[in-house]
N, C-alpha and C positions, 0 to 999 in steps of 0.2 A: 552447460546450457548457455547458448548464445543469447544476447540481449537484442531485441528488436527496438525499433524507434518508439513503439507504444510503451514498452517496458521502461525505456530510458526516460520518457515523459513522466512515468510514475515515480521513478527514482528521483527525478528533479523535484517533484511535488512532495514526496516523503521527506526529502532532505530539508525541507522547510521546518519540519516538526521534530526531527531527531538528528543527532550528530553523526551516527554511523549507519548507513543504509547497506544492508546485506543484499547485493544485487541478485545472487542466486535465489534467495528467498522471494524477492520481488518477481523474478521470472516464474518460479514455481507457483506463486499465488496467482499471477496473471493467467497461467494455464489452468489452474484449478477453478478459478472464478470467472473464466472468460464469458460465460453466458449471462452473468449478472452485472458485469462491469459497465454496461451501457446505460444502466439505470442510475438515477441519482440516489444518494443515501443521506441519512441524517448525521449529525455531528457525533464524534466520539470524544467525549470528555472536554475538558477545558482547552486542550491543544488546538482544536479546530473551531473554537468559539470565535465568532465574528467573520468566518469565512463563508461567503455566500454560496459558492459552488464547490461542494465537497466531493473529493474523489473517493469512490467506494473502496478502491484498492488501498488508498492511504489509510482509511479507517480500519480496514482489515489488518494492514501491516502494523499499525500502532497497537491494535489489540493483541496481535500475536507477539509483538515485542514486549508488551506489558506482562504477558503471561509466560514469557520465555519459551515460546513455541515456534520461533522462526525456523528451526531445524526441521520441523515437520514438512516444510514446503520445498526443501532442497532435493 
């Protein structure tokens, strides 16, 4: 799956909160959640604390990573 500029923006944002970003999972998540990504979201745990504008995809990625579910989106 090729990465578009929007997905690359999400990769850059996610990389602020985790060491290894799985780009295939990001692309799959962006495709799965494309309808809701334009809306703002609330924080996911302490990792996003203090961030004023939170990316919904970053929150979803961190949840999937936490629960070892990134492969679901590839």
